[in-house]
N, C-alpha and C positions, 0 to 999 in steps of 0.2 A: 504493499500499500505506499502510496506517495505520502511525504510528510504532511503536505498541505491537507490532503484528505483526512488523515489521522487528526489534525488540529480541528477540522470541520467536526468530526465524531465528537470531539472534546466539547466543542462550543454548543453542539447540539444537546449533548447530554446535560451540561450545565444549565442551558435554557429550560430544560424540563423543570428545574427548581427555582426559576427566576434568577439565577445567578450567571455569572460570566467565568469564563475559564481562567485559571492562573496562567501567566506565562511560565515556561518551563523552569525558571531560575527563581521562581518565587513561591510555589506551593509546596515545597518538599514533596512528601508522599501524596500530597492532595492535588487533584487535577481542577477541583473547584471548590469553593466554599464561601461563607460570608467574608466580605471585606469590612462590614460595619455591623454592629449589634443589631440594627432594625432589618438587616436583610433576611432572607429565609435561613432558617437554622439547619442546613444541610451541609455536610461535607462529604466529599466523595472522591472516588477514583474512577477512572474509565479504562475499561480493557476492550482491545480489538483483536482477539485472537482468531486463529483458524480452529483452533479447539481450546476448551477451557475445562479442566478436571474440576469436580465438585470440591474436592478437598481445597485446592487452591482459591477457589471462590469463597469457601467457608473462613479461610484463614484472612483473606482480604476484608470481608465482611466484618469478622471479628476486630481486625485491625482498625477499620474505620470507627467502629464503637468506642475503642480506645482514644483514638484522636478525637472524635466528637466530645468525649467526656472532658479532655484536656481543654479543648476550645471553648467549651461552656464554662470552665474555671477562669479563662484567660480575660474574660470581661468582667468588669464590676457588676455587682448585683443591680444597681441602679440603672446601668445601661440596658441590661437584658429583662427586667420585670421577671425572672425566674423562668425564662424560656429555656426549653431543653434544645439540645443539639442532636441531630441524628446522622449516624454514619451510613452511607449508602456505596453500593459499587453498580455501575452501569455498564453492561456489557452489550457490545454489537459484534456479532460473529463477522469476521473477515470473509467474504464469500463473493462469487462472481454475480450472484442474484441478490436482490434487496433482502435483508433481513430486519426483524424488529429488534429494538434495544429491549434490554431486560433490566430491570431495576432490582437489586438484589439486597437484602438487609436481613439481620438477624431476627430471631423471634422476638427477643426483647425489645428490640427497636419497634418491631411491628405493634407490641402491645402498648408501648408507650405513645405511638402515633394514633392507635386506634382509640386509646382512652380520651384523646383530645377532640375526636370526630364528633360531629352532632348527630349521632345515630344510636339508637339503643339496640344493642346487639342480642338481647333477649327476645324482644317483640318482632325486630326486623323492621321497626319504624323510625322515623326521625325523632330525635329528643325533643320533648316540649320544654321550651324555656318558660321561666315564670317572668312576667311582664307586670308585676304589682296590680293585677286585677284589670289591667287596661287592654289586655290582648283582643278582646271582642269588639272594641270600638274603633271607630274609623280614626284616623290619624288628626283629623281636624277637631275631633272630641276629647282627644287624649290631653291631660294637663301637662304644661311644659315643665 
């Protein structure tokens, strides 16, 4: 694969999370991550192999979790408002035909993301938010 195409894969993967690719000399083990505490709380690495053994993917996902935990601690609490950071690995197989990107993370990361989603996993329905009893009134009638 040409070097330009590989950079495009990294850029595309970072954009999935609303982030930008780190230049090769800035990210260390990361290909993308937040540059500011207000950015999306994901750190990740992109792989574009012809083959990727599952044990290698598992090790990378665990490493991204460790880096995410360190990244979380690197910001002051006031900057973050207690936001978590999540480690991900994005894999796009290098192939002659188009292949989809796969987003890989550990079970622990999934459970932390899942807990933040507005969905009740028991009932299969969206979570109802409490709105101080004003949820049924039109906006024009709700007190400011």
